[in-house]
N, C-alpha and C positions, 0 to 999 in steps of 0.2 A: 927514551932516543935506540934508535933504529944501533945493531949491533954490528960490528964490523963487515964482516963477514958477507952482509944484507946490503950494506955501500955500491960492491963494483956492480952487481944481477939490475939492482937500483936504480943506476945511472946509466948501464947500457940500455936497457928499456928504456929508461927517458931519451936518452939519445937516440933512438929506433923511430918512437912514439915522435919529436915532435922535427925531426928532422924530414924533410918532402923532398927524393930525387922523383925523374920523371922515370914510367919501367920500361919504355921504349918494346910492349909486347901486348902481345893475342893471346885470349887462350879461349878457345873451342867450348860456346855455351853443350854441349854432350859430353865436356872431359870434370864437370865439378859432377856431375850423376857415374864419369867411375872411377872417379876417386871414391866416391861414396861407397860403390861398391863392391874397391879392395880393402877399405881402410874402415869401414862396418863390421863384416864378420873378422877383421883380426885383432880389433878394440875391443870386440863381446867375446870373443874365446880370451884374451886374455881378462879380461872382469869376471869373466863366467869359471878360469881354475884360480882364478883368486878366491872367490865366494866360498869357490868349494877347498882350495886349499888352505881357508884363514885359521885355520884353529892350527891347524901344520904349522902353517908361517908363524901364527904370533910364540906358539909355545920356543921356533926352533931365534926365534931375535928375544926372546927372554930367558934363555938358557946362554944363548955368545952376549948379551948384556947385561947379567944379572951381576951382581957384587959379589967379589969372591968368599966372604964371610957368610955366604950360602943364606941371608936375607931377601 
C-alpha cells in the first residue's frame, strides 16, 4: 500500500493525465530548438557539478542524517 505522503502527488498526476482541455495555443516550430539550447547546458552543468562533487555531497548528507550514537 502506498504511504499517505504519496497519495496526493499520485492523485494530482492522475487528475492532470485524465482530464483534457483545449490549449488554444500555437507554439512556433523553432521554439523547441530554442528551449533545448537553453535547458541542455543548464541540465548538463547541474549533472556535471553533481558528479564532480558527489563524494562531498554524500559525506555531507551522511553527516547530517547520521545517528546520534555515532553508528
